[in-house]
N, C-alpha and C positions, 0 to 999 in steps of 0.2 A: 185759510186752509179749506174752507167750504168750497171756494172756487176751484181749488186744486182737485178736490174730490169730484166735483161735477165734471170738470174737464177730463179727469181720468176715467170716469164712467161713460164718457162719450155723450153725455146728456146735452151738451151745448151744440153739437152738430158742427163744431169748428174743428178743422183738421189740426193736429198737433203742430205741424210746421207753421201754420198761420198764427196759432197762439204764441209760439216762440217769437215770430216776427212782430206781433203786437207788443210783446213784453220788452223787446230790444229796440229795433229800429222805430217802431211805432211810438214808444215813449220818448225817444230822442227827437223825433219829428214834432211831437206835441210840445216839447220844450224849446223847439227851434234850434236844437243842437245836433241835428243829423249830419252836419258837415264835420263834426268832431267826434260824435259818439254813435252807438247803435249797431255798428257792424265792425268786424275785424278786418281792417284794411290799412295799408301803409299811410302813415301820417295821422291816424286817428288814435285817440286815447282808448284804452281797453282794459277792463278788469275781466278776468275770465273765471268761469265756474265750469269745471270739467266733471262729467258724470260717467257712471258706469252704465253704458247703454246708449241707445239712439233715441233721444227725446222727440225727434221728428216722426218716429214710428210709434213710440210708446211714451206718452207724456209722463207716465209714472216714473220714468228714469230721472226726472228732475229731483226726486227725493233721494237719489243715490249719489250725492256729491262726494267726490274723491279728492279734489284739489281746487283751491281757490288762489288766484293771483290777483292781488289788489294793491294798487299803488307800488308795484314792483316787488312786493313781498309775497312769498309763497306760504300758504296755509294748508294744512291737512285736516279736514273736518272731523275725521275719526279721532284725532288726538284731542280735540275740544270735547267731543262726546265722552271720551274716557275721563277727562278732567272733570267734566260736569257730573258724571256718575260718581266719581270719587268724592266730590264736594257734597253731593246729596247723602252719600253714606256717612260722611263725617258729620253732617248736620243732624242726622238721625241719632248719632252717638254723643251728642252734646246737649246739655240742658238749655233752657231759654236764657240763662245767664251767660252762656258761652263757655262754661267750664265743662270739662269732660265728665260724663256720667259714670259713676263707679257702681258696679253691681255688688250688692251686699248679699252674701249667702250665709 
């Protein structure tokens, strides 16, 4: 997350489009898998992360994930966020033993 913050602040001096290229095609090249991964193209494997915005213009848009396609399955990050929030609320309402906490008045 520190790296994201530095990139968002423009402290790295690296254009957002270059950062995205390093994270996708650059990673695939490093692994020797750029013939199979790293870009969206016919015949390549692809997991997709769709965002609200244009991360090539504003790198902060990568924090606004709206849809993930991984292994042919579609996920909506906001649903997971809501489930996580519900789990946290439930955890606050239970004791360490796992039993619900009853308030005595």
